[in-house]
Backbone as JSON Lines, residues from 0, in Angstrom:
{"i":0,"aa":"X","n":[66.15,292.08,146.12],"ca":[66.04,292.64,147.46],"c":[66.32,294.15,147.42]}
{"i":1,"aa":"X","n":[65.37,294.93,147.88],"ca":[65.52,296.39,147.89],"c":[66.46,296.84,149.02]}
{"i":2,"aa":"X","n":[67.05,298.02,148.85],"ca":[67.75,298.64,149.98],"c":[66.7,299.06,151.0]}
{"i":3,"aa":"X","n":[66.95,298.75,152.26],"ca":[65.99,299.1,153.3],"c":[66.73,299.52,154.56]}
{"i":4,"aa":"X","n":[66.18,300.56,155.22],"ca":[66.76,301.0,156.5],"c":[66.02,300.33,157.65]}
{"i":5,"aa":"X","n":[65.23,299.33,157.34],"ca":[64.39,298.67,158.35],"c":[65.14,297.96,159.45]}
{"i":6,"aa":"X","n":[66.45,297.75,159.25],"ca":[67.17,296.99,160.28],"c":[67.72,297.86,161.41]}
{"i":7,"aa":"X","n":[67.33,299.15,161.43],"ca":[67.79,300.0,162.55],"c":[67.28,299.46,163.89]}
{"i":8,"aa":"X","n":[66.11,298.8,163.87],"ca":[65.53,298.3,165.12],"c":[65.88,296.85,165.4]}
{"i":9,"aa":"X","n":[66.66,296.23,164.52],"ca":[67.03,294.83,164.73],"c":[67.93,294.66,165.95]}
{"i":10,"aa":"X","n":[67.65,293.62,166.69],"ca":[68.52,293.23,167.81],"c":[69.18,291.9,167.42]}
{"i":11,"aa":"X","n":[70.2,291.52,168.17],"ca":[70.88,290.26,167.88],"c":[69.87,289.09,167.93]}
{"i":12,"aa":"X","n":[69.06,289.03,168.99],"ca":[67.88,288.14,169.07],"c":[68.15,286.64,168.91]}
{"i":13,"aa":"X","n":[69.33,286.2,169.27],"ca":[69.66,284.77,169.14],"c":[68.67,283.88,169.91]}
{"i":14,"aa":"X","n":[68.39,284.25,171.16],"ca":[67.46,283.44,171.97],"c":[66.03,283.51,171.44]}
{"i":15,"aa":"X","n":[65.65,284.69,170.94],"ca":[64.3,284.85,170.38],"c":[64.12,283.99,169.13]}
{"i":16,"aa":"X","n":[65.18,283.9,168.33],"ca":[65.11,283.05,167.13],"c":[64.89,281.59,167.56]}
{"i":17,"aa":"X","n":[65.61,281.17,168.6],"ca":[65.45,279.79,169.1],"c":[64.01,279.55,169.56]}
{"i":18,"aa":"X","n":[63.42,280.53,170.24],"ca":[62.03,280.41,170.72],"c":[61.08,280.25,169.53]}
{"i":19,"aa":"X","n":[61.26,281.09,168.5],"ca":[60.38,281.03,167.33],"c":[60.56,279.71,166.57]}
{"i":20,"aa":"X","n":[61.79,279.27,166.41],"ca":[62.02,277.99,165.7],"c":[61.36,276.85,166.47]}
{"i":21,"aa":"X","n":[61.52,276.86,167.78],"ca":[60.91,275.81,168.6],"c":[59.39,275.79,168.41]}
{"i":22,"aa":"X","n":[58.77,276.96,168.41],"ca":[57.32,277.05,168.23],"c":[56.9,276.71,166.79]}
{"i":23,"aa":"X","n":[57.77,277.06,165.83],"ca":[57.48,276.74,164.42],"c":[57.34,275.24,164.21]}
{"i":24,"aa":"X","n":[58.09,274.47,165.0],"ca":[58.07,273.02,164.85],"c":[56.78,272.42,165.42]}
{"i":25,"aa":"X","n":[56.06,273.23,166.22],"ca":[54.81,272.73,166.82],"c":[53.57,273.36,166.18]}
{"i":26,"aa":"X","n":[53.72,274.59,165.67],"ca":[52.57,275.3,165.07],"c":[52.99,275.86,163.72]}
{"i":27,"aa":"X","n":[52.14,275.63,162.72],"ca":[52.46,276.19,161.4],"c":[51.99,277.63,161.28]}
{"i":28,"aa":"X","n":[51.05,277.99,162.12],"ca":[50.38,279.27,161.96],"c":[51.14,280.41,162.65]}
{"i":29,"aa":"X","n":[51.51,281.42,161.86],"ca":[52.27,282.57,162.38],"c":[51.54,283.25,163.54]}
{"i":30,"aa":"X","n":[50.22,283.43,163.41],"ca":[49.44,284.1,164.46],"c":[49.4,283.3,165.76]}
{"i":31,"aa":"X","n":[49.33,281.97,165.62],"ca":[49.36,281.1,166.81],"c":[50.67,281.27,167.57]}
{"i":32,"aa":"X","n":[51.74,281.33,166.8],"ca":[53.08,281.47,167.42],"c":[53.17,282.8,168.15]}
{"i":33,"aa":"X","n":[52.71,283.86,167.5],"ca":[52.73,285.2,168.13],"c":[51.88,285.19,169.41]}
{"i":34,"aa":"X","n":[50.71,284.59,169.34],"ca":[49.82,284.5,170.5],"c":[50.51,283.83,171.68]}
{"i":35,"aa":"X","n":[51.16,282.73,171.39],"ca":[51.88,281.95,172.41],"c":[52.97,282.83,173.06]}
{"i":36,"aa":"X","n":[53.68,283.57,172.22],"ca":[54.78,284.41,172.72],"c":[54.23,285.54,173.59]}
{"i":37,"aa":"X","n":[53.13,286.16,173.15],"ca":[52.53,287.26,173.93],"c":[51.96,286.72,175.24]}
{"i":38,"aa":"X","n":[51.18,285.63,175.18],"ca":[50.53,285.06,176.38],"c":[51.54,284.68,177.46]}
{"i":39,"aa":"X","n":[52.68,284.15,177.02],"ca":[53.69,283.69,178.0],"c":[54.87,284.65,178.13]}
{"i":40,"aa":"X","n":[54.74,285.81,177.49],"ca":[55.81,286.83,177.46],"c":[57.2,286.19,177.26]}
{"i":41,"aa":"X","n":[57.29,285.34,176.23],"ca":[58.53,284.59,176.0],"c":[59.7,285.47,175.59]}
{"i":42,"aa":"X","n":[59.42,286.65,175.02],"ca":[60.5,287.56,174.65],"c":[60.9,288.48,175.82]}
{"i":43,"aa":"X","n":[60.14,288.4,176.9],"ca":[60.39,289.22,178.09],"c":[60.45,290.71,177.77]}
{"i":44,"aa":"X","n":[59.44,291.16,177.04],"ca":[59.31,292.59,176.73],"c":[58.06,293.12,177.41]}
{"i":45,"aa":"X","n":[57.98,294.43,177.57],"ca":[56.91,295.0,178.4],"c":[55.54,295.04,177.76]}
{"i":46,"aa":"X","n":[55.48,295.4,176.46],"ca":[54.15,295.61,175.88],"c":[53.91,294.67,174.71]}
{"i":47,"aa":"X","n":[52.64,294.29,174.48],"ca":[52.3,293.45,173.32],"c":[52.77,294.06,172.0]}
{"i":48,"aa":"X","n":[52.75,295.4,171.91],"ca":[53.18,296.05,170.66],"c":[54.67,295.82,170.42]}
{"i":49,"aa":"X","n":[55.49,295.97,171.47],"ca":[56.93,295.76,171.28],"c":[57.23,294.28,170.99]}
{"i":50,"aa":"X","n":[56.42,293.38,171.59],"ca":[56.58,291.95,171.3],"c":[56.26,291.69,169.83]}
{"i":51,"aa":"X","n":[55.17,292.29,169.35],"ca":[54.75,292.09,167.96],"c":[55.81,292.6,166.98]}
{"i":52,"aa":"X","n":[56.35,293.78,167.27],"ca":[57.39,294.34,166.4],"c":[58.63,293.44,166.36]}
{"i":53,"aa":"X","n":[59.06,293.0,167.54],"ca":[60.22,292.11,167.62],"c":[59.91,290.79,166.9]}
{"i":54,"aa":"X","n":[58.71,290.28,167.12],"ca":[58.33,289.0,166.54],"c":[58.42,289.03,165.01]}
{"i":55,"aa":"X","n":[57.9,290.1,164.39],"ca":[57.92,290.17,162.93],"c":[59.34,290.1,162.39]}
{"i":56,"aa":"X","n":[60.28,290.76,163.05],"ca":[61.67,290.73,162.61],"c":[62.28,289.35,162.83]}
{"i":57,"aa":"X","n":[62.05,288.8,164.02],"ca":[62.63,287.5,164.37],"c":[62.03,286.39,163.5]}
{"i":58,"aa":"X","n":[60.74,286.46,163.26],"ca":[60.06,285.44,162.43],"c":[60.66,285.42,161.02]}
{"i":59,"aa":"X","n":[60.84,286.6,160.43],"ca":[61.43,286.67,159.09],"c":[62.82,286.05,159.05]}
{"i":60,"aa":"X","n":[63.58,286.29,160.09],"ca":[64.94,285.74,160.14],"c":[64.92,284.23,160.38]}
{"i":61,"aa":"X","n":[64.01,283.75,161.21],"ca":[63.9,282.3,161.45],"c":[63.5,281.58,160.17]}
{"i":62,"aa":"X","n":[62.65,282.23,159.37],"ca":[62.12,281.59,158.16],"c":[63.14,281.47,157.03]}
{"i":63,"aa":"X","n":[64.23,282.24,157.09],"ca":[65.24,282.08,156.03],"c":[66.14,280.86,156.3]}
{"i":64,"aa":"X","n":[66.04,280.3,157.51],"ca":[66.77,279.07,157.81],"c":[65.93,277.89,157.3]}
{"i":65,"aa":"X","n":[66.57,276.95,156.62],"ca":[65.82,275.79,156.14],"c":[65.61,274.8,157.3]}
{"i":66,"aa":"X","n":[64.91,273.71,157.03],"ca":[64.6,272.74,158.1],"c":[65.84,272.24,158.82]}
{"i":67,"aa":"X","n":[66.88,271.92,158.04],"ca":[68.12,271.38,158.65],"c":[68.77,272.41,159.57]}
{"i":68,"aa":"X","n":[68.87,273.65,159.08],"ca":[69.56,274.67,159.91],"c":[68.7,275.11,161.08]}
{"i":69,"aa":"X","n":[67.38,275.08,160.92],"ca":[66.5,275.37,162.06],"c":[66.71,274.32,163.16]}
{"i":70,"aa":"X","n":[66.7,273.07,162.75],"ca":[66.87,271.98,163.71],"c":[68.24,272.08,164.39]}
{"i":71,"aa":"X","n":[69.26,272.35,163.57],"ca":[70.62,272.47,164.1],"c":[70.72,273.63,165.09]}
{"i":72,"aa":"X","n":[70.03,274.73,164.79],"ca":[70.05,275.92,165.65],"c":[69.67,275.55,167.09]}
{"i":73,"aa":"X","n":[68.66,274.7,167.22],"ca":[68.12,274.37,168.55],"c":[69.1,273.57,169.4]}
{"i":74,"aa":"X","n":[69.98,272.81,168.75],"ca":[70.93,272.02,169.57],"c":[72.39,272.41,169.33]}
{"i":75,"aa":"X","n":[72.57,273.54,168.65],"ca":[73.93,273.93,168.24],"c":[74.76,274.47,169.39]}
{"i":76,"aa":"X","n":[76.09,274.42,169.18],"ca":[77.0,275.07,170.13],"c":[76.96,276.58,169.89]}
{"i":77,"aa":"X","n":[77.62,277.31,170.75],"ca":[77.59,278.78,170.73],"c":[78.07,279.34,169.38]}
{"i":78,"aa":"X","n":[79.17,278.79,168.85],"ca":[79.72,279.28,167.58],"c":[78.72,279.11,166.44]}
{"i":79,"aa":"X","n":[78.1,277.94,166.37],"ca":[77.16,277.67,165.28],"c":[75.94,278.58,165.36]}
{"i":80,"aa":"X","n":[75.45,278.77,166.58],"ca":[74.28,279.64,166.74],"c":[74.6,281.08,166.34]}
{"i":81,"aa":"X","n":[75.79,281.53,166.7],"ca":[76.2,282.89,166.32],"c":[76.29,283.0,164.8]}
{"i":82,"aa":"X","n":[76.89,282.0,164.17],"ca":[77.03,282.03,162.7],"c":[75.65,282.03,162.03]}
{"i":83,"aa":"X","n":[74.74,281.21,162.53],"ca":[73.4,281.13,161.94],"c":[72.58,282.4,162.21]}
{"i":84,"aa":"X","n":[72.82,283.02,163.36],"ca":[72.14,284.29,163.68],"c":[72.59,285.38,162.72]}
{"i":85,"aa":"X","n":[73.9,285.45,162.49],"ca":[74.42,286.43,161.51],"c":[73.89,286.12,160.11]}
{"i":86,"aa":"X","n":[73.91,284.85,159.73],"ca":[73.42,284.44,158.42],"c":[71.96,284.88,158.2]}
{"i":87,"aa":"X","n":[71.13,284.69,159.23],"ca":[69.71,285.06,159.11],"c":[69.56,286.56,158.86]}
{"i":88,"aa":"X","n":[70.42,287.36,159.47],"ca":[70.4,288.82,159.31],"c":[70.79,289.2,157.88]}
{"i":89,"aa":"X","n":[71.86,288.58,157.38],"ca":[72.35,288.91,156.04],"c":[71.37,288.45,154.95]}
{"i":90,"aa":"X","n":[70.62,287.41,155.24],"ca":[69.67,286.9,154.25],"c":[68.43,287.78,154.13]}
{"i":91,"aa":"X","n":[68.12,288.54,155.18],"ca":[66.9,289.34,155.18],"c":[67.15,290.77,154.68]}
{"i":92,"aa":"X","n":[68.36,291.28,154.87],"ca":[68.64,292.68,154.52],"c":[69.79,292.8,153.53]}
{"i":93,"aa":"X","n":[69.56,293.61,152.5],"ca":[70.55,293.74,151.43],"c":[71.8,294.53,151.86]}
{"i":94,"aa":"X","n":[71.61,295.61,152.61],"ca":[72.76,296.46,153.02],"c":[73.79,295.65,153.83]}
{"i":95,"aa":"X","n":[73.38,294.92,154.88],"ca":[74.36,294.14,155.64],"c":[75.05,293.08,154.78]}
{"i":96,"aa":"X","n":[74.29,292.45,153.86],"ca":[74.89,291.44,152.99],"c":[75.96,292.07,152.1]}
{"i":97,"aa":"X","n":[75.65,293.22,151.52],"ca":[76.62,293.88,150.65],"c":[77.83,294.39,151.44]}
{"i":98,"aa":"X","n":[77.59,294.84,152.67],"ca":[78.72,295.28,153.5],"c":[79.66,294.1,153.76]}
{"i":99,"aa":"X","n":[79.07,292.95,154.04],"ca":[79.87,291.74,154.27],"c":[80.68,291.39,153.02]}
{"i":100,"aa":"X","n":[80.0,291.33,151.87],"ca":[80.66,290.89,150.63],"c":[81.68,291.91,150.12]}
{"i":101,"aa":"X","n":[81.35,293.2,150.27],"ca":[82.19,294.24,149.66],"c":[83.26,294.8,150.59]}
{"i":102,"aa":"X","n":[83.0,294.78,151.89],"ca":[83.95,295.42,152.82],"c":[84.65,294.38,153.7]}
{"i":103,"aa":"X","n":[83.87,293.56,154.42],"ca":[84.48,292.6,155.36],"c":[85.42,291.63,154.63]}
{"i":104,"aa":"X","n":[84.92,291.01,153.56],"ca":[85.75,290.04,152.83],"c":[86.97,290.73,152.22]}
{"i":105,"aa":"X","n":[86.76,291.91,151.65],"ca":[87.88,292.65,151.05],"c":[88.96,292.96,152.08]}
{"i":106,"aa":"X","n":[88.54,293.42,153.26],"ca":[89.5,293.77,154.32],"c":[90.31,292.54,154.74]}
{"i":107,"aa":"X","n":[89.63,291.41,154.84],"ca":[90.33,290.18,155.24],"c":[91.32,289.75,154.15]}
{"i":108,"aa":"X","n":[90.88,289.83,152.91],"ca":[91.77,289.44,151.79],"c":[93.02,290.32,151.74]}
{"i":109,"aa":"X","n":[92.82,291.6,152.04],"ca":[93.94,292.55,152.01],"c":[94.76,292.52,153.31]}
{"i":110,"aa":"X","n":[94.28,291.73,154.29],"ca":[94.9,291.68,155.62],"c":[94.98,293.08,156.25]}
{"i":111,"aa":"X","n":[93.9,293.84,156.06],"ca":[93.82,295.19,156.62],"c":[92.82,295.21,157.75]}
{"i":112,"aa":"X","n":[93.01,296.09,158.75],"ca":[91.96,296.24,159.77],"c":[90.75,296.95,159.16]}
{"i":113,"aa":"X","n":[89.63,296.79,159.81],"ca":[88.41,297.5,159.44],"c":[88.37,298.77,160.28]}
{"i":114,"aa":"X","n":[88.23,299.93,159.64],"ca":[88.18,301.2,160.36],"c":[86.73,301.67,160.48]}
{"i":115,"aa":"X","n":[86.46,302.44,161.52],"ca":[85.11,303.01,161.68],"c":[84.68,303.78,160.44]}
{"i":116,"aa":"X","n":[85.64,304.48,159.85],"ca":[85.34,305.27,158.65],"c":[84.89,304.42,157.47]}
{"i":117,"aa":"X","n":[85.31,303.14,157.45],"ca":[84.92,302.26,156.34],"c":[83.4,302.12,156.26]}
{"i":118,"aa":"X","n":[82.73,302.18,157.41],"ca":[81.26,302.12,157.41],"c":[80.68,303.33,156.7]}
{"i":119,"aa":"X","n":[81.25,304.5,156.99],"ca":[80.76,305.75,156.37],"c":[81.05,305.76,154.87]}
{"i":120,"aa":"X","n":[82.27,305.31,154.48],"ca":[82.61,305.27,153.05],"c":[81.65,304.35,152.3]}
{"i":121,"aa":"X","n":[81.29,303.24,152.94],"ca":[80.38,302.27,152.33],"c":[79.03,302.93,152.03]}
{"i":122,"aa":"X","n":[78.48,303.65,153.03],"ca":[77.18,304.3,152.83],"c":[77.26,305.44,151.81]}
{"i":123,"aa":"X","n":[78.4,306.14,151.78],"ca":[78.58,307.19,150.76],"c":[78.54,306.58,149.36]}
{"i":124,"aa":"X","n":[79.22,305.45,149.21],"ca":[79.26,304.76,147.9],"c":[77.85,304.31,147.5]}
{"i":125,"aa":"X","n":[77.08,303.81,148.46],"ca":[75.71,303.35,148.17],"c":[74.81,304.54,147.81]}
{"i":126,"aa":"X","n":[75.02,305.67,148.48],"ca":[74.22,306.88,148.2],"c":[74.47,307.37,146.78]}
{"i":127,"aa":"X","n":[75.67,307.11,146.25],"ca":[76.0,307.53,144.88],"c":[75.27,306.7,143.82]}
{"i":128,"aa":"X","n":[74.87,305.48,144.19],"ca":[74.22,304.62,143.18],"c":[72.73,304.39,143.48]}
{"i":129,"aa":"X","n":[72.28,304.84,144.66],"ca":[70.87,304.61,145.01],"c":[70.23,305.88,145.55]}
{"i":130,"aa":"X","n":[69.17,306.32,144.89],"ca":[68.44,307.51,145.35],"c":[67.87,307.26,146.74]}
{"i":131,"aa":"X","n":[67.42,306.03,146.96],"ca":[66.81,305.69,148.25],"c":[67.81,305.9,149.39]}
{"i":132,"aa":"X","n":[69.02,305.35,149.23],"ca":[70.05,305.5,150.28],"c":[70.45,306.96,150.4]}
{"i":133,"aa":"X","n":[70.5,307.65,149.27],"ca":[70.89,309.07,149.26],"c":[69.93,309.93,150.09]}
{"i":134,"aa":"X","n":[68.68,309.46,150.24],"ca":[67.68,310.24,150.99],"c":[67.69,309.93,152.5]}
{"i":135,"aa":"X","n":[68.45,308.94,152.91],"ca":[68.49,308.62,154.35],"c":[69.19,309.72,155.13]}
{"i":136,"aa":"X","n":[68.62,310.04,156.28],"ca":[69.18,311.11,157.12],"c":[70.47,310.62,157.82]}
{"i":137,"aa":"X","n":[71.36,311.56,158.18],"ca":[72.58,311.16,158.88],"c":[72.31,310.34,160.15]}
{"i":138,"aa":"X","n":[71.21,310.68,160.88],"ca":[70.89,309.91,162.12],"c":[70.54,308.47,161.76]}
{"i":139,"aa":"X","n":[69.85,308.29,160.63],"ca":[69.49,306.93,160.19],"c":[70.75,306.14,159.88]}
{"i":140,"aa":"X","n":[71.66,306.74,159.12],"ca":[72.93,306.08,158.76],"c":[73.68,305.7,160.03]}
{"i":141,"aa":"X","n":[73.69,306.61,161.0],"ca":[74.39,306.36,162.27],"c":[73.82,305.12,162.97]}
{"i":142,"aa":"X","n":[72.48,305.01,162.97],"ca":[71.83,303.87,163.61],"c":[72.1,302.58,162.84]}
{"i":143,"aa":"X","n":[72.12,302.68,161.52],"ca":[72.42,301.5,160.69],"c":[73.84,301.01,160.94]}
{"i":144,"aa":"X","n":[74.77,301.95,161.07],"ca":[76.17,301.59,161.35],"c":[76.27,300.89,162.71]}
{"i":145,"aa":"X","n":[75.55,301.42,163.71],"ca":[75.55,300.78,165.05],"c":[75.05,299.35,164.96]}
{"i":146,"aa":"X","n":[73.99,299.12,164.18],"ca":[73.44,297.77,164.06],"c":[74.42,296.85,163.33]}
{"i":147,"aa":"X","n":[75.02,297.34,162.26],"ca":[76.03,296.53,161.55],"c":[77.16,296.13,162.49]}
{"i":148,"aa":"X","n":[77.65,297.1,163.26],"ca":[78.74,296.81,164.2],"c":[78.31,295.77,165.22]}
{"i":149,"aa":"X","n":[77.11,295.93,165.75],"ca":[76.59,294.98,166.73],"c":[76.65,293.55,166.17]}
{"i":150,"aa":"X","n":[76.13,293.36,164.96],"ca":[76.03,292.0,164.41],"c":[77.4,291.4,164.1]}
{"i":151,"aa":"X","n":[78.29,292.19,163.53],"ca":[79.61,291.63,163.2],"c":[80.46,291.42,164.45]}
{"i":152,"aa":"X","n":[80.24,292.24,165.48],"ca":[80.96,292.02,166.74],"c":[80.41,290.82,167.51]}
{"i":153,"aa":"X","n":[79.08,290.71,167.6],"ca":[78.46,289.59,168.32],"c":[78.85,288.25,167.71]}
{"i":154,"aa":"X","n":[78.97,288.24,166.39],"ca":[79.31,286.99,165.71],"c":[80.8,286.69,165.81]}
{"i":155,"aa":"X","n":[81.55,287.63,166.35],"ca":[83.02,287.51,166.51],"c":[83.77,287.63,165.17]}
{"i":156,"aa":"X","n":[83.1,288.17,164.18],"ca":[83.77,288.35,162.88],"c":[84.67,289.58,162.9]}
{"i":157,"aa":"X","n":[84.28,290.58,163.71],"ca":[85.19,291.71,163.93],"c":[85.46,291.85,165.43]}
{"i":158,"aa":"X","n":[86.67,292.26,165.72],"ca":[87.11,292.36,167.12],"c":[87.78,293.71,167.31]}
{"i":159,"aa":"X","n":[87.34,294.43,168.31],"ca":[87.83,295.8,168.52],"c":[89.31,295.81,168.91]}
{"i":160,"aa":"X","n":[90.09,296.64,168.23],"ca":[91.5,296.83,168.59],"c":[91.62,298.1,169.42]}
{"i":161,"aa":"X","n":[91.01,299.18,168.9],"ca":[90.95,300.44,169.67],"c":[89.7,301.2,169.23]}
{"i":162,"aa":"X","n":[89.63,302.48,169.55],"ca":[88.42,303.27,169.28],"c":[88.06,303.34,167.8]}
{"i":163,"aa":"X","n":[89.06,303.2,166.93],"ca":[88.78,303.43,165.5],"c":[88.92,302.19,164.63]}
{"i":164,"aa":"X","n":[89.5,301.1,165.16],"ca":[89.7,299.97,164.25],"c":[89.43,298.6,164.87]}
{"i":165,"aa":"X","n":[89.18,297.66,163.95],"ca":[88.8,296.29,164.31],"c":[89.6,295.29,163.48]}
{"i":166,"aa":"X","n":[89.93,294.15,164.09],"ca":[90.46,293.02,163.33],"c":[89.29,292.29,162.69]}
{"i":167,"aa":"X","n":[89.52,291.72,161.51],"ca":[88.5,290.92,160.83],"c":[88.95,289.46,160.86]}
{"i":168,"aa":"X","n":[88.07,288.57,161.31],"ca":[88.42,287.14,161.44],"c":[87.31,286.24,160.9]}
{"i":169,"aa":"X","n":[87.7,285.1,160.31],"ca":[86.66,284.12,159.96],"c":[86.01,283.6,161.24]}
{"i":170,"aa":"X","n":[84.81,283.04,161.11],"ca":[84.08,282.49,162.26],"c":[84.34,280.99,162.35]}
{"i":171,"aa":"X","n":[84.55,280.51,163.56],"ca":[84.68,279.05,163.76],"c":[83.29,278.45,163.86]}
{"i":172,"aa":"X","n":[83.06,277.37,163.11],"ca":[81.81,276.62,163.3],"c":[82.15,275.12,163.36]}
{"i":173,"aa":"X","n":[81.2,274.33,163.83],"ca":[81.45,272.89,163.97],"c":[81.68,272.26,162.6]}
{"i":174,"aa":"X","n":[82.41,271.15,162.59],"ca":[82.7,270.46,161.33],"c":[81.41,270.0,160.64]}
{"i":175,"aa":"X","n":[80.43,269.58,161.44],"ca":[79.14,269.12,160.87],"c":[78.48,270.23,160.07]}
{"i":176,"aa":"X","n":[78.37,271.41,160.69],"ca":[77.71,272.54,160.02],"c":[78.55,273.02,158.84]}
{"i":177,"aa":"X","n":[79.86,273.01,159.01],"ca":[80.76,273.47,157.95],"c":[80.63,272.6,156.7]}
{"i":178,"aa":"X","n":[80.61,271.3,156.9],"ca":[80.48,270.36,155.78],"c":[79.15,270.56,155.07]}
{"i":179,"aa":"X","n":[78.09,270.7,155.87],"ca":[76.75,270.91,155.3],"c":[76.7,272.23,154.53]}
{"i":180,"aa":"X","n":[77.23,273.3,155.14],"ca":[77.21,274.63,154.51],"c":[78.02,274.65,153.22]}
{"i":181,"aa":"X","n":[79.15,273.97,153.23],"ca":[80.0,273.95,152.03],"c":[79.24,273.35,150.84]}
{"i":182,"aa":"X","n":[78.4,272.37,151.14],"ca":[77.64,271.7,150.09],"c":[76.37,272.48,149.7]}
{"i":183,"aa":"X","n":[75.68,273.05,150.71],"ca":[74.33,273.57,150.46],"c":[74.11,275.05,150.72]}
{"i":184,"aa":"X","n":[74.96,275.68,151.54],"ca":[74.73,277.1,151.87],"c":[76.04,277.88,151.73]}
{"i":185,"aa":"X","n":[76.4,278.25,150.48],"ca":[77.7,278.89,150.24],"c":[77.96,280.12,151.1]}
{"i":186,"aa":"X","n":[76.92,280.95,151.31],"ca":[77.13,282.18,152.1],"c":[77.55,281.83,153.53]}
{"i":187,"aa":"X","n":[76.88,280.88,154.14],"ca":[77.23,280.47,155.51],"c":[78.64,279.89,155.54]}
{"i":188,"aa":"X","n":[78.96,279.07,154.56],"ca":[80.32,278.49,154.5],"c":[81.37,279.59,154.38]}
{"i":189,"aa":"X","n":[81.05,280.64,153.63],"ca":[82.04,281.71,153.41],"c":[82.47,282.39,154.7]}
{"i":190,"aa":"X","n":[81.62,282.33,155.75],"ca":[81.99,282.93,157.04],"c":[83.27,282.29,157.6]}
{"i":191,"aa":"X","n":[83.49,281.03,157.23],"ca":[84.63,280.28,157.82],"c":[85.93,280.53,157.09]}
{"i":192,"aa":"X","n":[85.84,281.11,155.88],"ca":[87.05,281.34,155.09],"c":[87.19,282.81,154.65]}
{"i":193,"aa":"X","n":[86.09,283.55,154.76],"ca":[86.03,284.96,154.31],"c":[86.53,285.11,152.89]}
{"i":194,"aa":"X","n":[85.93,284.28,152.03],"ca":[86.18,284.39,150.58],"c":[84.81,284.48,149.91]}
{"i":195,"aa":"X","n":[84.78,285.15,148.77],"ca":[83.51,285.19,148.02],"c":[83.26,283.81,147.46]}
{"i":196,"aa":"X","n":[82.01,283.4,147.5],"ca":[81.65,282.08,146.99],"c":[80.54,282.22,145.96]}
{"i":197,"aa":"X","n":[80.45,281.23,145.09],"ca":[79.38,281.24,144.1],"c":[78.11,280.76,144.73]}
{"i":198,"aa":"X","n":[77.04,281.52,144.53],"ca":[75.75,281.13,145.1],"c":[75.07,280.07,144.25]}
{"i":199,"aa":"X","n":[75.69,279.72,143.09],"ca":[75.08,278.75,142.17],"c":[74.9,277.43,142.84]}
């Protein structure tokens, strides 16, 4: 997975993912699903172009969920849907996944708060090892940080204490999903304990 700044335009999109999964179960064809969404304005966006852009992002995230987790998403409680929404984001983009593994888990293990500056230090470290990241403009980094914050806050993994710091917490999920994840999806299971797990 390459480093990509493509997630600057990502939204939380929990409801949109549910719409796409529901349509995926009825139509195999990506274009048919998009057509259905545009015709019925299911994303409630103004223009077909903005629907198409949103759809491509949401579709990619829906597709990283396997049959079991897609099905579970449609009838899941709020906690499970939030966990699966975050999981879909981390599976599609390398930067958020590495931030989770290298910063979020570390902060929890050390019982330290997460500071706003930690986001900047993370990108500085990545710029030192990747020419691609090194070429990103400060405005791009700022937007990427906003998106990272959005996802970790929406999932309730980080909780604001004040203007500069956040508490880091494991996510609660149902016992059914937890048992399944522990056996088959180590990354998803790790959200409940905030420990690194073997992907083997």
